[in-house]
C-alpha positions as CSV (number, residue, x, y, z in Angstrom):
1,M,59.1,22.4,7.1
2,F,56.2,20.2,7.1
3,T,58.3,16.9,7.5
4,G,59.1,14.6,10.4
5,S,57.2,13.9,13.4
6,I,54.8,16.7,13.7
7,V,52.3,16.3,16.9
8,A,48.5,16.7,16.5
9,I,48.8,18.6,20.1
10,I,46.1,18.2,22.7
11,T,44.3,21.0,24.1
12,P,44.5,20.5,28.3
13,M,41.8,21.7,30.0
14,T,41.2,22.2,33.8
15,N,38.5,20.8,35.8
16,D,36.0,23.1,35.2
17,G,36.7,22.8,31.5
18,N,38.7,26.0,30.7
19,I,41.8,26.0,28.5
20,D,44.8,24.8,30.9
21,K,47.5,27.4,30.1
22,V,49.9,26.3,32.3
23,S,49.6,22.6,31.0
24,L,49.6,23.7,27.5
25,K,52.8,25.6,28.0
26,K,54.3,22.7,29.6
27,L,53.3,20.7,26.5
28,V,55.1,23.0,24.1
29,N,58.2,23.1,26.1
30,Y,58.0,18.9,25.9
31,H,58.0,19.2,22.6
32,L,60.9,21.6,22.2
33,K,62.7,19.2,24.2
34,S,62.1,16.2,22.2
35,G,63.1,16.9,18.7
36,T,59.2,17.3,17.6
37,S,59.3,18.8,13.8
38,G,55.9,20.8,14.4
39,I,52.9,21.4,16.2
40,V,49.4,21.2,15.0
41,A,47.3,23.4,17.4
42,V,43.5,22.5,17.5
43,G,43.0,19.7,15.0
44,T,40.8,16.7,16.0
45,T,43.3,15.4,18.7
46,G,43.0,19.5,20.2
47,E,39.2,18.8,20.5
48,S,38.5,21.4,17.7
49,A,34.8,20.2,17.6
50,T,34.3,21.4,21.0
51,L,35.8,24.7,21.1
52,D,33.9,27.5,20.2
53,H,35.6,30.2,17.7
54,H,37.4,32.4,20.3
55,E,38.8,29.4,22.2
56,H,39.9,28.0,18.9
57,I,42.0,31.0,17.9
58,E,43.1,31.8,21.4
59,V,44.7,28.1,21.8
60,I,46.4,28.8,18.5
61,K,47.6,32.3,20.0
62,L,48.9,30.4,23.0
63,V,51.0,27.7,21.1
64,L,52.4,30.3,19.1
65,E,53.4,32.3,22.2
66,Y,55.0,29.2,24.0
67,A,56.7,28.0,20.9
68,D,58.0,31.6,20.4
69,G,59.3,30.8,16.9
70,R,61.6,28.1,17.8
71,I,59.3,25.3,16.3
72,P,56.7,25.8,13.1
73,V,53.0,25.6,14.5
74,I,50.1,24.7,12.1
75,A,46.8,25.8,12.6
76,G,43.8,23.4,12.2
77,T,41.2,25.7,10.1
78,G,38.9,23.2,8.8
79,A,35.1,23.2,9.0
80,N,32.2,21.4,6.8
81,S,31.1,24.9,5.9
82,T,33.4,26.7,3.3
83,T,32.5,30.0,4.5
84,E,33.5,29.4,8.1
85,A,36.6,27.4,7.3
86,I,37.8,30.7,5.3
87,N,36.8,32.8,8.3
88,L,39.3,30.7,10.6
89,T,41.7,30.7,8.0
90,K,41.7,34.8,7.7
91,Q,41.7,34.9,11.4
92,V,45.1,32.9,11.8
93,E,46.9,34.8,8.8
94,N,48.7,37.3,10.6
95,L,49.3,35.3,13.9
96,G,52.6,33.5,12.5
97,V,51.3,30.2,11.7
98,K,53.4,28.2,9.2
99,G,50.2,26.9,7.4
100,C,46.7,25.7,7.9
101,L,45.6,22.0,8.2
102,T,42.0,22.1,6.6
103,V,40.0,18.7,7.0
104,T,37.5,17.2,4.5
105,P,34.0,18.5,5.3
106,Y,32.4,16.4,7.9
107,Y,28.5,15.1,7.9
108,N,27.4,16.8,4.6
109,K,29.4,14.4,2.7
110,P,30.2,16.3,-0.9
111,T,31.1,14.6,-3.9
112,Q,34.5,14.8,-5.0
113,E,33.9,17.9,-7.4
114,G,32.4,19.2,-4.2
115,L,35.8,18.8,-2.0
116,Y,37.7,20.1,-5.0
117,Q,35.7,23.5,-5.0
118,H,35.7,23.7,-1.1
119,F,39.6,23.5,-0.7
120,K,40.0,25.6,-4.1
121,V,38.1,28.6,-2.6
122,I,39.6,28.5,0.5
123,A,43.1,28.6,-0.9
124,E,42.3,31.4,-3.2
125,N,41.3,33.3,-0.1
126,T,44.5,33.2,1.7
127,E,48.5,33.2,1.1
128,L,49.1,30.7,3.8
129,P,50.5,27.2,2.9
130,Q,47.2,24.8,3.0
131,I,47.8,21.1,4.0
132,L,44.5,18.9,3.3
133,Y,43.4,16.7,5.6
134,N,41.7,13.3,4.8
135,V,40.1,11.3,7.6
136,P,37.0,9.2,6.2
137,G,36.6,7.3,9.5
138,R,35.9,10.6,11.3
139,T,34.0,12.7,8.6
140,G,32.2,10.0,6.6
141,C,33.9,11.6,3.5
142,D,36.9,10.3,1.2
143,M,39.2,12.2,-0.5
144,K,40.4,10.4,-3.9
145,P,43.8,10.5,-5.0
146,D,42.6,12.2,-8.1
147,T,41.1,15.1,-6.5
148,V,44.0,15.6,-4.3
149,A,46.1,16.0,-8.0
150,R,43.7,18.3,-9.1
151,L,44.2,20.4,-5.8
152,A,48.1,20.1,-5.9
153,S,48.0,22.1,-8.9
154,I,47.0,25.2,-6.7
155,K,49.8,27.0,-5.6
156,N,49.4,27.6,-2.2
157,I,47.8,23.7,-1.6
158,V,51.3,21.8,-0.4
159,G,50.3,18.9,1.2
160,L,48.3,16.1,2.4
161,K,47.5,14.4,5.6
162,D,46.3,10.9,4.6
163,A,44.6,9.3,7.7
164,T,43.1,6.4,5.7
165,G,45.6,3.9,6.9
166,D,45.6,2.5,3.0
167,L,49.4,2.2,2.1
168,S,48.7,1.8,-1.4
169,R,47.7,5.4,-1.6
170,V,51.2,6.6,-1.1
171,Y,52.3,5.2,-4.2
172,T,49.4,6.1,-6.2
173,T,49.2,9.9,-4.7
174,R,52.9,10.4,-5.2
175,R,52.7,9.4,-9.1
176,L,49.7,11.8,-9.4
177,V,51.2,14.6,-7.5
178,G,55.0,14.8,-8.1
179,D,57.9,14.5,-5.8
180,D,57.4,18.2,-4.2
181,F,53.6,17.5,-2.7
182,I,54.1,16.8,0.7
183,L,52.3,13.6,1.8
184,L,52.0,13.0,5.7
185,S,50.8,10.0,7.6
186,G,47.9,10.6,9.6
187,D,47.9,6.8,10.9
188,D,50.2,6.1,13.8
189,V,49.9,2.4,13.2
190,T,51.1,2.8,9.6
191,F,53.2,5.7,9.6
192,L,56.7,4.2,9.7
193,E,55.9,2.0,6.3
194,F,54.1,5.1,4.9
195,L,57.7,7.0,5.3
196,L,59.5,3.8,4.0
197,L,57.1,4.3,1.1
198,G,58.0,7.8,0.4
199,G,56.1,9.7,2.7
200,N,57.6,13.0,4.2
201,G,56.3,12.6,7.9
202,V,53.5,11.9,10.2
203,I,51.0,14.3,12.1
204,S,50.9,11.9,15.3
205,V,49.0,11.4,18.0
206,T,51.3,9.1,19.8
207,A,53.8,11.8,19.7
208,N,52.0,13.6,22.4
209,I,53.7,11.2,24.8
210,A,56.4,9.3,22.9
211,A,57.7,12.5,21.3
212,A,61.3,11.6,21.3
213,Q,61.0,8.1,20.1
214,M,58.3,9.2,17.1
215,A,61.0,11.9,16.4
216,N,63.8,9.2,16.3
217,I,62.1,6.8,14.2
218,C,61.1,9.5,11.7
219,Q,64.9,10.5,11.1
220,L,66.3,6.7,10.9
221,A,63.8,6.3,8.3
222,F,64.8,9.4,6.3
223,D,68.3,8.2,6.9
224,G,67.7,4.8,5.3
225,K,68.2,3.0,8.6
226,G,64.7,1.0,8.2
227,E,65.4,-1.8,10.4
228,Q,66.4,0.3,13.3
229,A,63.6,2.2,12.9
230,R,61.2,-0.6,12.8
231,R,62.9,-2.1,16.2
232,L,62.5,1.4,17.5
233,N,58.7,1.5,16.4
234,D,58.3,-2.1,17.8
235,D,58.0,-0.5,21.2
236,L,55.4,1.5,20.3
237,V,53.3,-0.6,18.4
238,S,50.9,-1.5,21.3
239,L,50.5,2.2,22.1
240,H,49.7,3.2,18.6
241,N,46.8,1.0,18.5
242,H,45.4,1.6,22.0
243,L,45.5,5.3,22.0
244,F,42.3,4.5,19.9
245,I,40.8,2.1,21.9
246,E,38.2,4.7,22.7
247,S,37.7,7.9,20.4
248,N,40.6,10.0,19.9
249,P,41.7,12.0,22.4
250,I,40.4,10.2,25.0
251,P,43.0,7.6,25.6
252,V,45.9,10.2,24.7
253,K,44.6,12.5,27.3
254,W,44.2,9.9,29.8
255,A,48.0,9.1,29.3
256,C,49.3,12.4,29.3
257,Q,47.8,12.8,32.6
258,R,49.0,9.6,33.7
259,L,52.7,10.5,32.6
260,G,52.3,14.1,34.5
261,L,52.6,15.8,31.0
262,I,49.3,17.7,32.0
263,A,47.4,18.3,35.2
264,E,43.8,16.9,34.5
265,G,42.6,14.8,31.8
266,K,39.5,16.9,31.6
267,L,37.1,16.4,28.1
268,R,34.4,18.3,27.1
269,L,31.0,16.3,26.4
270,P,30.3,14.3,24.3
271,M,33.8,13.0,25.1
272,T,33.9,11.1,28.2
273,V,36.9,9.8,30.6
274,L,38.6,6.7,29.3
275,T,37.2,3.7,31.1
276,E,38.7,1.7,34.1
277,N,39.1,-1.5,31.6
278,S,40.6,0.9,28.9
279,Q,42.8,2.3,31.3
280,S,44.7,-1.0,32.4
281,I,45.1,-1.9,28.5
282,V,46.7,1.8,27.8
283,E,48.6,1.6,31.1
284,K,50.2,-1.8,29.8
285,A,51.2,0.1,26.5
286,L,52.8,2.6,28.2
287,K,54.7,0.1,29.9
288,L,55.7,-1.5,26.8
289,A,56.7,1.6,25.2
290,K,59.0,2.3,28.2
291,L,57.4,5.5,29.3
292,I,56.7,4.1,32.8
């Protein structure tokens, strides 16, 4: 269920800052047609940090409604407060999501023991499968492979999204957690090598705008066709890099609007619109990816 190209879907917004339901439905249908393996709703790319709790749950419900059981939906339910993370998890338990993506606590910088206790308590308060999310570049907190291994012994902690970009961790973590634990890349730049080293999939920003290409690359990698996968991925390398030329999801939202996937590229403060200089760079990457 949690394999292949899983999109970290954006949350489209209207110019007045409300959730753009029409564009969100259009995005879900785009992924259904493109072979995307799953959707993460309200992760980092979905601007979870600027949505209030009501909106957070509303977006998850909308994605589930539009997906209508045709593609697995994973809910972003992380928080830097353990109590808040449990509360969000409880709110999605009976909605139909297939699991939760739970980020390491940001800002308060817990110890490795604090991380272990945080995720352990969340898992003990739900039956939903839990995917750990390690993204130290955003959170200032790095969950080490030994801690992941401790958590992997908990029944409903089933996987890890690793956004460190450190490919040595694929081998190290796999050796510690065994073959049944799911390892997902959270770094589009290195995701293909991650898969070829034994990873199970990617939770991708690039898949927002190159969904079919990302799905095809994953399938080629799984089929042992690494060279074909590399050739296809070569077209996306510039895109993988330049979708982070400014803070995610600023560039990918602009690109979604540029490609007509959403009506507006609106973001909420403190995120601001992609600068003109960066727009020309992302535009060039879109051309190299043969998307325009």
